[in-house]
C-alpha positions in Angstrom: 177.1 5.2 -114.9 180.5 4.4 -113.5 178.9 2.1 -111.0 177.1 0.2 -113.7 180.4 -0.3 -115.6 182.0 -1.8 -112.5 179.2 -4.4 -112.1 179.2 -5.1 -115.9 183.0 -5.6 -115.8 182.6 -8.0 -112.9 179.8 -9.8 -114.6 181.7 -10.2 -117.8 184.8 -11.4 -116.1 182.9 -13.9 -114.1 180.9 -15.1 -117.1 184.1 -15.4 -119.2 186.0 -17.2 -116.4 183.3 -19.9 -116.3 183.7 -20.5 -120.0 186.7 -22.2 -121.3 188.5 -18.9 -121.6 191.5 -18.3 -119.2 190.1 -15.4 -117.3 190.3 -14.6 -113.6 187.1 -13.2 -112.0 188.6 -13.6 -108.5 191.1 -10.8 -109.1 188.3 -8.4 -110.3 186.1 -9.3 -107.3 189.0 -8.8 -104.8 189.9 -5.5 -106.5 186.3 -4.2 -106.1 186.1 -5.5 -102.5 189.3 -3.6 -101.6 187.9 -0.4 -103.1 185.2 -0.7 -100.4 182.7 1.5 -102.1 180.3 -1.2 -103.4 178.0 -3.4 -101.3 179.6 -6.8 -100.7 176.3 -8.6 -101.3 175.8 -6.9 -104.6 179.3 -7.8 -105.8 178.8 -11.4 -104.7 175.5 -11.6 -106.5 176.8 -10.2 -109.7 179.9 -12.4 -109.7 177.9 -15.5 -108.9 175.2 -14.9 -111.5 177.8 -14.2 -114.2 179.8 -17.3 -113.2 176.7 -19.6 -113.1 175.5 -18.3 -116.5 178.9 -19.0 -118.0 178.6 -22.6 -116.7 175.1 -22.8 -118.2 176.6 -21.8 -121.5 179.2 -24.7 -121.2 176.4 -27.2 -120.4 174.3 -26.0 -123.3 177.4 -26.4 -125.6 177.9 -29.8 -124.2 174.3 -30.8 -124.9 174.8 -29.9 -128.6 178.4 -30.6 -129.3 178.5 -34.4 -129.0 176.7 -34.8 -132.3 179.9 -33.5 -134.0 182.3 -36.1 -132.3 183.1 -37.7 -135.6 184.3 -34.5 -137.2 188.0 -33.8 -137.7 187.9 -30.5 -135.9 186.2 -31.9 -132.8 188.5 -30.9 -129.9 188.3 -34.2 -127.9 189.1 -37.7 -129.0 186.5 -40.4 -128.8 188.6 -42.1 -126.1 188.8 -38.9 -124.0 185.1 -38.3 -124.4 184.4 -41.9 -123.3 186.7 -41.5 -120.3 184.9 -38.3 -119.3 181.5 -40.0 -119.6 182.7 -43.0 -117.5 184.0 -40.7 -114.8 180.8 -38.7 -114.8 178.6 -41.8 -114.6 180.8 -43.1 -111.7 180.8 -39.9 -109.6 177.6 -38.3 -111.0 176.2 -34.9 -110.5 178.0 -34.4 -107.3 181.1 -33.6 -109.3 179.4 -30.3 -110.1 180.3 -29.2 -106.6 183.8 -29.0 -108.0 182.8 -26.6 -110.7 184.5 -23.8 -109.0 187.9 -25.5 -109.1 190.3 -24.0 -111.7 191.2 -26.1 -114.8 188.7 -29.0 -114.0 185.6 -27.0 -113.2 184.7 -25.7 -116.7 185.2 -29.1 -118.4 183.0 -30.7 -115.7 180.1 -28.4 -116.6 180.6 -29.2 -120.3 180.5 -32.9 -119.5 177.4 -32.4 -117.4 175.8 -31.0 -120.6 177.0 -33.9 -122.7 175.5 -36.3 -120.1 172.2 -34.4 -120.1 172.3 -33.5 -116.4 168.8 -32.2 -115.5 168.8 -28.4 -115.4 167.4 -28.2 -111.8 170.3 -30.2 -110.3 172.9 -28.6 -112.5 171.8 -25.1 -111.4 171.5 -26.0 -107.8 174.9 -27.6 -107.5 176.8 -25.1 -109.7 175.2 -22.1 -107.9 176.1 -23.5 -104.5 179.7 -24.2 -105.5 180.3 -20.9 -107.3 178.6 -18.8 -104.7 180.5 -20.5 -101.8 183.8 -19.9 -103.6 183.1 -16.2 -103.9 181.8 -16.0 -100.4 184.9 -17.5 -98.9 187.1 -15.3 -101.1 185.2 -12.2 -100.0 185.4 -13.3 -96.3 189.2 -13.8 -96.5 189.7 -10.5 -98.4 187.7 -8.5 -95.9 189.3 -10.3 -92.9 192.8 -9.6 -94.1 192.6 -6.2 -95.6 
């Protein structure tokens, strides 16, 4: 049961970190890697799936939220939304390779949803970016400790 809670904690921290919440799944992953009692591949898989699903939530929110842009409570001004759309049109889906980057990655996945990025390309690029980040982090952690 304890093992399941470790994986669930990692999943939830990775999922939350991919949302607009200020969470750090990297610290949880590194902590579990340093314990050394869980398979690295399993930890990478759980962290990656959680993080990608959090990004899917962002994109789904992006697909639905634009219809509220004229409401007072809408968190982004029309000018800022137009700026984000222009940037996304200019650089396109390849910006999703930066979805792992702190601060800018989560809004990129939201904008991809607003821009109606096809799910196949969204999932491919976000999964590649998020898994690569965790893989590099795991390699550095295991090499140094």
